[in-house]
VOZAGU-950433 format. One line per 3 residues: number of its first residue (from 1); their letters; for each residue x, y, z of C-alpha. Coordinates in steps of 0.02 Angstrom, whole numbers, plus 50000, padded with zeros to 5 digits. Layout:
// residues N
NUM> a> X,Y,Z | ...
END
This chain:
// residues 666
1> msd> 49451,53381,49844 | 49301,53494,49812 | 49209,53488,49646
4> ken> 49270,53661,49603 | 49451,53627,49647 | 49442,53461,49556
7> qee> 49391,53545,49394 | 49508,53693,49409 | 49662,53594,49461
10> pkf> 49796,53635,49332 | 49870,53493,49232 | 50057,53463,49234
13> ypp> 50124,53419,49063 | 50282,53316,49030 | 50422,53418,48950
16> psf> 50445,53378,48763 | 50626,53326,48791 | 50567,53196,48917
19> ksk> 50436,53121,48802 | 50552,53079,48658 | 50652,52953,48762
22> chi> 50504,52859,48838 | 50448,52683,48793 | 50274,52755,48767
25> ssi> 50303,52929,48699 | 50132,53000,48654 | 49954,53000,48714
28> eqy> 49905,52931,48543 | 50019,52779,48570 | 49942,52751,48742
31> ndm> 49765,52766,48671 | 49803,52643,48531 | 49881,52515,48648
34> yke> 49742,52535,48776 | 49608,52514,48642 | 49691,52354,48579
37> sie> 49707,52287,48758 | 49519,52307,48785 | 49450,52264,48612
40> spn> 49576,52128,48564 | 49641,52065,48731 | 49703,51896,48668
43> qfw> 49807,51976,48532 | 49874,52110,48650 | 49923,51995,48794
46> dqq> 49997,51866,48676 | 50115,52000,48609 | 50162,52058,48785
49> akk> 50190,51881,48850 | 50311,51844,48709 | 50398,52012,48730
52> flt> 50423,52009,48919 | 50439,51825,48966 | 50546,51675,48917
55> wfs> 50448,51513,48905 | 50507,51332,48918 | 50355,51279,48818
58> dyt> 50223,51389,48740 | 50046,51410,48804 | 49900,51337,48705
61> siq> 49774,51476,48741 | 49782,51652,48811 | 49646,51659,48942
64> hgs> 49501,51566,49020 | 49361,51600,49142 | 49260,51744,49210
67> fek> 49230,51848,49366 | 49061,51763,49390 | 49138,51590,49411
70> gdi> 49304,51645,49485 | 49396,51524,49370 | 49515,51648,49291
73> awf> 49672,51577,49210 | 49801,51646,49090 | 49925,51570,48966
76> lng> 49854,51396,48987 | 49973,51247,48982 | 50126,51358,48963
79> kin> 50283,51305,49058 | 50389,51438,49142 | 50502,51471,49290
82> vsy> 50500,51641,49374 | 50675,51624,49447 | 50743,51583,49273
85> nci> 50657,51739,49204 | 50727,51848,49343 | 50906,51780,49341
88> drh> 50966,51648,49217 | 50913,51731,49055 | 51012,51888,49101
91> lke> 51176,51797,49137 | 51248,51784,48962 | 51239,51970,48921
94> ngd> 51229,52048,49094 | 51302,51926,49221 | 51417,52061,49291
97> kva> 51281,52193,49300 | 51227,52244,49475 | 51060,52160,49510
100> ilf> 51036,52214,49691 | 51100,52377,49764 | 51077,52369,49953
103> egd> 51094,52505,50083 | 51072,52458,50265 | 51016,52557,50416
106> edt> 51180,52654,50418 | 51244,52734,50258 | 51407,52638,50272
109> mvk> 51312,52474,50248 | 51316,52466,50058 | 51321,52304,49960
112> kvt> 51315,52269,49773 | 51262,52099,49707 | 51284,52055,49523
115> yre> 51166,51942,49428 | 51298,51804,49428 | 51323,51819,49617
118> mfe> 51135,51817,49645 | 51121,51661,49536 | 51245,51568,49645
121> evc> 51164,51622,49809 | 50991,51575,49748 | 51051,51406,49684
124> rls> 51140,51362,49847 | 50984,51407,49947 | 50874,51310,49824
127> nll> 50981,51156,49849 | 50976,51177,50038 | 50786,51182,50033
130> isl> 50782,51027,49922 | 50894,50937,50047 | 50763,50974,50180
133> gig> 50628,50892,50075 | 50552,51052,50006 | 50486,51045,49829
136> kgd> 50344,51093,49715 | 50187,51146,49808 | 50267,51154,49982
139> tva> 50246,51318,50076 | 50390,51416,50152 | 50372,51565,50269
142> iyl> 50498,51705,50248 | 50519,51819,50399 | 50670,51926,50356
145> pnt> 50726,52107,50359 | 50728,52208,50198 | 50894,52139,50136
148> pta> 50961,52042,49985 | 50934,51881,50082 | 50746,51908,50072
151> iys> 50760,51919,49882 | 50867,51761,49873 | 50739,51669,49980
154> mla> 50593,51718,49869 | 50685,51671,49710 | 50747,51506,49783
157> car> 50568,51455,49821 | 50515,51507,49647 | 50658,51407,49572
160> iga> 50603,51241,49646 | 50415,51269,49637 | 50390,51301,49823
163> ihs> 50261,51431,49871 | 50329,51573,49977 | 50233,51671,50106
166> vif> 50330,51827,50154 | 50283,51895,50325 | 50329,52076,50359
169> agf> 50471,52080,50486 | 50379,52206,50593 | 50236,52087,50632
172> gye> 50218,52016,50806 | 50195,51841,50871 | 50007,51821,50842
175> siv> 50013,51884,50663 | 50156,51767,50621 | 50070,51616,50699
178> srv> 49906,51646,50606 | 49996,51659,50438 | 50111,51509,50463
181> qda> 49966,51402,50523 | 49850,51453,50382 | 49982,51421,50247
184> kcr> 50041,51259,50332 | 50223,51311,50309 | 50354,51174,50326
187> vii> 50505,51289,50338 | 50528,51464,50409 | 50672,51569,50341
190> tad> 50724,51706,50463 | 50875,51802,50528 | 50950,51836,50698
193> egl> 50892,52018,50698 | 50843,52165,50592 | 50915,52340,50610
196> rgg> 50801,52487,50581 | 50811,52668,50637 | 50959,52627,50749
199> ryi> 50861,52491,50841 | 50889,52304,50839 | 50731,52208,50792
202> plk> 50725,52030,50865 | 50672,51906,50731 | 50736,51735,50783
205> eki> 50673,51769,50959 | 50495,51793,50891 | 50507,51636,50785
208> dqv> 50559,51538,50941 | 50389,51587,51015 | 50297,51544,50854
211> vph> 50364,51369,50816 | 50282,51276,50964 | 50112,51333,50898
214> ckt> 50143,51282,50717 | 50147,51092,50701 | 50188,51092,50516
217> vqh> 50355,51182,50539 | 50500,51059,50526 | 50650,51175,50504
220> vlv> 50700,51355,50539 | 50838,51425,50428 | 50928,51567,50519
223> fkn> 51035,51695,50426 | 51161,51805,50516 | 51113,51986,50487
226> tgr> 51182,52081,50638 | 51290,51936,50700 | 51249,51967,50883
229> plt> 51228,51814,50996 | 51058,51727,50997 | 50962,51697,51157
232> sfn> 50925,51519,51102 | 50966,51396,50964 | 50886,51224,50949
235> psi> 50994,51109,50840 | 50849,50989,50814 | 50753,51120,50713
238> diw> 50866,51273,50689 | 50995,51280,50549 | 51126,51415,50521
241> ade> 51083,51451,50339 | 51243,51542,50288 | 51350,51393,50341
244> aml> 51232,51260,50274 | 51225,51342,50102 | 51413,51320,50082
247> dhr> 51386,51132,50080 | 51280,51148,49923 | 51321,51177,49740
250> pfc> 51301,51352,49666 | 51197,51275,49527 | 51018,51213,49533
253> ppv> 50914,51180,49376 | 50747,51271,49377 | 50587,51171,49393
256> wld> 50474,51210,49246 | 50301,51251,49311 | 50129,51274,49239
259> sed> 50076,51454,49209 | 49940,51435,49340 | 50043,51350,49477
262> plf> 50048,51458,49634 | 50201,51572,49652 | 50164,51650,49821
265> ily> 50036,51683,49956 | 50028,51858,50028 | 49915,51899,50173
268> tsg> 49813,52058,50177 | 49693,52122,50307 | 49510,52076,50289
271> stg> 49356,52171,50345 | 49325,52034,50472 | 49499,52058,50545
274> tpk> 49552,51884,50485 | 49696,51899,50360 | 49664,51837,50183
277> glv> 49802,51735,50101 | 49795,51796,49921 | 49867,51674,49794
280> htq> 49966,51741,49646 | 50020,51625,49506 | 50174,51610,49395
283> agy> 50156,51682,49221 | 50015,51807,49232 | 50084,51889,49388
286> lly> 50262,51900,49322 | 50207,51972,49156 | 50101,52105,49240
289> aam> 50238,52152,49365 | 50370,52164,49229 | 50261,52259,49108
292> thr> 50199,52388,49233 | 50376,52411,49299 | 50445,52448,49125
295> yvf> 50305,52561,49064 | 50250,52652,49223 | 50427,52694,49280
298> dyh> 50492,52706,49101 | 50633,52589,49150 | 50788,52585,49037
301> dtd> 50936,52468,49051 | 51058,52595,49124 | 50938,52656,49260
304> iya> 50960,52637,49447 | 50784,52600,49506 | 50735,52622,49690
307> cma> 50577,52570,49781 | 50570,52615,49966 | 50443,52481,50012
310> dvg> 50473,52322,50110 | 50472,52150,50028 | 50343,52100,50159
313> wit> 50210,52195,50060 | 50149,52177,49881 | 50241,52335,49828
316> ghs> 50404,52251,49878 | 50357,52089,49790 | 50309,52173,49626
319> yiv> 50423,52326,49622 | 50579,52279,49719 | 50592,52097,49667
322> ygp> 50492,52022,49525 | 50456,52168,49407 | 50631,52246,49408
325> lan> 50727,52081,49404 | 50621,52012,49262 | 50673,52168,49166
328> gat> 50858,52143,49208 | 50861,52301,49313 | 50972,52359,49453
331> tfi> 50849,52362,49598 | 50884,52459,49758 | 50831,52388,49927
334> feg> 50840,52487,50089 | 50833,52419,50266 | 50822,52586,50357
337> tpl> 50699,52730,50379 | 50683,52900,50293 | 50725,52992,50455
340> hpt> 50879,52896,50514 | 51004,52963,50549 | 50939,53122,50466
343> par> 50783,53178,50369 | 50901,53201,50222 | 50932,53012,50210
346> ywq> 50824,52978,50056 | 50903,53118,49956 | 51079,53073,50011
349> mvq> 51046,52898,49941 | 50985,52973,49778 | 51148,53071,49762
352> rhk> 51259,52928,49820 | 51188,52798,49699 | 51128,52912,49556
355> itq> 50951,52844,49574 | 50840,52876,49422 | 50668,52815,49482
358> fyt> 50613,52840,49662 | 50454,52755,49725 | 50387,52793,49899
361> apt> 50227,52819,49999 | 50131,52979,50037 | 50152,52948,50223
364> air> 50342,52956,50200 | 50328,53114,50097 | 50218,53198,50228
367> slm> 50338,53147,50368 | 50480,53233,50274 | 50376,53389,50239
370> kfp> 50379,53425,50427 | 50564,53468,50420 | 50654,53621,50351
373> isf> 50673,53614,50162 | 50862,53623,50182 | 50863,53436,50218
376> tqq> 50793,53405,50043 | 50896,53537,49954 | 51069,53487,50018
379> sdk> 51084,53335,49903 | 51107,53324,49714 | 50948,53248,49642
382> ssl> 50985,53282,49459 | 50990,53095,49419 | 50804,53077,49458
385> rvl> 50686,53059,49311 | 50527,52977,49380 | 50449,52994,49553
388> gsv> 50317,52871,49610 | 50186,52870,49747 | 50104,52712,49815
391> gep> 49996,52648,49957 | 49858,52778,49969 | 49796,52930,49873
394> inp> 49925,53069,49884 | 49851,53234,49938 | 49884,53379,49818
397> eaw> 49994,53475,49941 | 50111,53325,49961 | 50108,53298,49772
400> rwf> 50163,53478,49741 | 50298,53468,49875 | 50363,53308,49797
403> ntn> 50358,53385,49624 | 50441,53550,49672 | 50568,53502,49804
406> vge> 50617,53326,49753 | 50579,53323,49567 | 50631,53506,49548
409> grc> 50490,53528,49423 | 50573,53419,49290 | 50524,53241,49342
412> aiv> 50371,53141,49296 | 50263,53095,49446 | 50166,52931,49439
415> dty> 50031,52921,49573 | 49994,52735,49563 | 49832,52654,49619
418> wqt> 49829,52465,49642 | 49806,52329,49772 | 49881,52169,49840
421> esg> 49745,52082,49742 | 49790,52162,49575 | 49974,52112,49570
424> ghl> 50021,52277,49489 | 49962,52451,49443 | 49780,52475,49394
427> itp> 49768,52664,49372 | 49923,52768,49341 | 49998,52905,49235
430> lpg> 50133,52855,49110 | 50290,52963,49112 | 50306,53076,48962
433> vtp> 50127,53041,48910 | 49993,53079,49039 | 49960,53258,49093
436> tkp> 49940,53243,49282 | 49825,53324,49408 | 49888,53324,49588
439> gsa> 49784,53199,49687 | 49719,53101,49537 | 49781,52928,49488
442> tkp> 49731,52982,49310 | 49700,52841,49184 | 49688,52650,49180
445> ffg> 49835,52540,49135 | 49824,52424,48985 | 49690,52291,48998
448> iel> 49602,52374,49144 | 49423,52414,49097 | 49358,52522,49239
451> qvl> 49177,52548,49285 | 49096,52670,49406 | 48948,52581,49485
454> dsk> 48802,52639,49589 | 48842,52566,49759 | 48662,52512,49792
457> tge> 48601,52449,49623 | 48765,52400,49540 | 48711,52499,49386
460> rlh> 48852,52566,49278 | 48862,52756,49287 | 48917,52860,49139
463> lkp> 48968,53042,49120 | 48835,53146,49032 | 48884,53298,48928
466> ddk> 48841,53421,49068 | 48919,53319,49210 | 49072,53388,49296
469> eis> 49098,53220,49380 | 49013,53060,49435 | 49041,52962,49595
472> gvl> 49017,52780,49640 | 49112,52623,49681 | 49259,52569,49575
475> ais> 49246,52402,49485 | 49335,52316,49341 | 49241,52223,49205
478> kpw> 49379,52119,49121 | 49507,52000,49199 | 49692,52046,49183
481> pgi> 49844,51931,49201 | 49905,51997,49369 | 49745,51969,49469
484> ars> 49757,51854,49621 | 49673,51689,49581 | 49604,51643,49752
487> vyr> 49613,51658,49940 | 49720,51513,50002 | 49609,51367,50055
490> shg> 49456,51481,50051 | 49397,51509,49872 | 49222,51547,49935
493> ryl> 49290,51696,50030 | 49378,51754,49872 | 49215,51749,49774
496> qty> 49115,51832,49912 | 49240,51974,49937 | 49281,52017,49757
499> mnq> 49164,51936,49632 | 48991,51921,49709 | 48965,52101,49765
502> ykg> 48928,52162,49588 | 48897,52021,49466 | 49012,52020,49316
505> hyf> 49136,52138,49398 | 49288,52132,49510 | 49248,52246,49658
508> tgd> 49396,52349,49718 | 49313,52403,49880 | 49355,52584,49842
511> gvk> 49249,52736,49806 | 49295,52841,49655 | 49256,53002,49563
514> lds> 49273,53014,49375 | 49293,53192,49312 | 49247,53266,49143
517> dgy> 49425,53239,49080 | 49412,53053,49112 | 49526,53062,49264
520> ywi> 49496,52947,49413 | 49506,53011,49592 | 49513,52875,49725
523> egr> 49405,52920,49875 | 49463,52782,49991 | 49382,52622,50046
526> vdd> 49194,52617,50031 | 49184,52603,50219 | 49292,52761,50224
529> vin> 49153,52862,50144 | 49050,52966,50265 | 48869,53012,50234
532> vsg> 48832,53173,50328 | 48654,53235,50313 | 48643,53162,50137
535> hrl> 48814,53227,50084 | 48930,53087,50030 | 49107,53135,50083
538> gta> 49262,53034,50046 | 49386,53032,50188 | 49527,53063,50064
541> ele> 49442,53225,50013 | 49424,53284,50193 | 49601,53232,50238
544> sal> 49669,53324,50087 | 49582,53484,50143 | 49649,53469,50321
547> vgc> 49827,53436,50264 | 49810,53588,50151 | 49813,53693,50309
550> sic> 49989,53759,50342 | 49995,53688,50519 | 49937,53509,50483
553> aea> 50062,53372,50443 | 49945,53224,50430 | 49759,53189,50451
556> avv> 49645,53039,50464 | 49456,53059,50454 | 49321,52935,50504
559> gyp> 49135,52939,50534 | 49055,52915,50704 | 48872,52892,50757
562> hdi> 48782,53060,50768 | 48605,53079,50836 | 48552,53212,50710
565> kgq> 48662,53190,50557 | 48672,53001,50558 | 48859,53014,50545
568> gil> 48972,53149,50612 | 49147,53189,50551 | 49290,53148,50669
571> afc> 49464,53206,50618 | 49630,53157,50697 | 49771,53278,50653
574> tlk> 49957,53286,50686 | 50046,53454,50677 | 50202,53508,50587
577> egy> 50365,53509,50683 | 50389,53652,50805 | 50214,53726,50789
580> qed> 50157,53806,50953 | 49980,53872,50972 | 49829,53856,51085
583> esn> 49735,53697,51039 | 49568,53785,51021 | 49645,53905,50894
586> iim> 49721,53760,50799 | 49553,53673,50787 | 49471,53834,50729
589> mlk> 49602,53854,50591 | 49579,53676,50532 | 49389,53690,50525
592> kev> 49404,53853,50429 | 49517,53767,50301 | 49389,53629,50270
595> rtv> 49247,53755,50255 | 49349,53853,50128 | 49407,53706,50023
598> igp> 49252,53595,50023 | 49109,53691,50103 | 49023,53720,50271
601> fat> 48930,53552,50261 | 49098,53462,50270 | 49161,53546,50429
604> pdv> 49224,53413,50551 | 49115,53397,50705 | 49263,53345,50812
607> ivi> 49449,53370,50785 | 49573,53279,50896 | 49753,53342,50897
610> tps> 49875,53198,50923 | 50064,53175,50918 | 50044,53023,50804
613> lpk> 49917,52910,50718 | 49894,52722,50736 | 49989,52649,50589
616> trs> 50052,52481,50534 | 50239,52465,50522 | 50224,52493,50335
619> gki> 50150,52665,50370 | 49967,52628,50333 | 49845,52720,50446
622> mrr> 49729,52597,50533 | 49563,52685,50507 | 49470,52531,50568
625> ilr> 49539,52566,50742 | 49498,52751,50731 | 49318,52710,50683
628> kig> 49301,52596,50833 | 49373,52729,50948 | 49249,52856,50878
631> she> 49106,52735,50910 | 49168,52698,51088 | 49201,52518,51039
634> ssp> 49367,52525,51128 | 49377,52370,51236 | 49522,52252,51192
637> eql> 49396,52128,51120 | 49317,52261,51010 | 49481,52336,50950
640> gdi> 49557,52168,50907 | 49743,52137,50883 | 49842,52300,50888
643> stl> 50012,52217,50905 | 50050,52252,50722 | 50045,52441,50752
646> aep> 50208,52538,50750 | 50154,52631,50908 | 50016,52533,50998
649> evv> 50023,52654,51145 | 49943,52793,51041 | 49778,52697,51043
652> kll> 49754,52722,51231 | 49793,52908,51213 | 49662,52928,51077
655> ink> 49530,52831,51175 | 49553,52952,51320 | 49546,53106,51208
658> vsk> 49391,53049,51112 | 49299,53002,51272 | 49311,53185,51326
661> vip> 49242,53260,51165 | 49113,53132,51103 | 48988,53081,51238
664> kth> 48924,52904,51243 | 48743,52900,51186 | 48705,52726,51253
END
């Protein structure tokens, strides 16, 4: 977003009728709570820990450690069980309440699971794991589709003190092997198949390829999801989980764990290409997930809350499973895609289940924007109250489309910024409280003390009276309960990546602008910032301008080596459905849009029109691959593993296209 547009972007204010019903109902209340969380953190977090969590035995101190030493700990010596907090404590008053509302790939595949039913399933699975010798500190890999079984598996591990490592069901053989080997998993929980977009996804078949390379794996628990015959079944290692669970009691006492015992490992991509196994712990993580879920989505007990993520990612962990269930919510989980069997699928689900909060990704919103608005308008969306965006900065055009066509101008929109490392939201509006600006994540959540740093010196930058905005790298200067405590078996890597870059700060890895209203605008990863002839341009800003053009559905921008400018701007764009025009005219229109919105200095040097972009199966654009293509580093060795992409074949297409428009200089 240009400086001018940034400053002139109108604010959207919550309607007064909305505010009165919210947990946090005024900006003054937010300011008071935020001030307490920064100035009196022990008092603040003590209150929240007692409000949101049930403890077996109380903690002796609130927090310990610092970013410098990487020895952060919260709620020391407290004893807790996450599974108990997500299930048992709700049974007396709400045992018959729906805990999990599931819709499968087809809209006829609907299942409701009450808290009491979930308790019995989790206990049977816990007892099955115990019978296999799994207990506190053992690691279990979960490779399942986005179904209630995945939730049972996570909670069963949490119940007995095992550490789960959920692996996204779209990952291929190499990605699974590397994660199972690194975590030294003793058991893999999987299913026969997944079902997504009308296609069967082989899961057990992939695990059959994985097991011979993972010496620590002793058992594979296989759930029946589609029920179709398996190609192979090895009785010496494979166990039909559904049948085996029936041999076990539907009761299993929870193991009381220390606040700082590991809860799960979740792998995220590293700059080196080697995945990092981030370790989240019991109490601090659960508190932060529960608290952000209640306040950011303004969750109330009668709501039907829906997050469209997959449990294989942190969004699914925090905002399908742990946050909602800790709050006793009805949480919606969806195995399908937004386009199957129709682009109206999301909104049909909203009508069918009377969903009140709907949390999705900008890439999903943009994919739906391609289609006629009739697909969005044909369903009753009057139940919706809060709309959420997650995964990347949402461009203003997509924000407005979401607000107008889905929220119908009456819903709060929470554009949430956070990371796998943070455990929960870092910067976010609060419904009914925060005036929003399309494209801005707005203000920090409680306990998050943000700093804008000079990327070279690490000096803290501050807005001066005449400044319209300042830019730098985004860092955090105080620990919060939800932060990941380490990289599994590699604490040095944890320190190097997050704590040593800027002493005394947690480094997010993202660039940011802070405007004169105190609103934060995420510019993308620091390595996604392009320096063109001295002009520092965030890729999010450029992409937002391109998508603002009426013909562009999605854009990804990277830098490439340029003899004169140092870096040139390379844009990859997909077009809206049904648009027919000469490619040279399309490129001219897109360049004109950028010149108009940002300025002539920001005009892309090269624009490549493509039918699709290289994305992970969760919808994240792999800019690392696009940068390598732009730099002609396109051999298989240079590109690295592309098996995790949803459409690996698009890489070859883009290599050919770029080779024709950017000459090799060496």
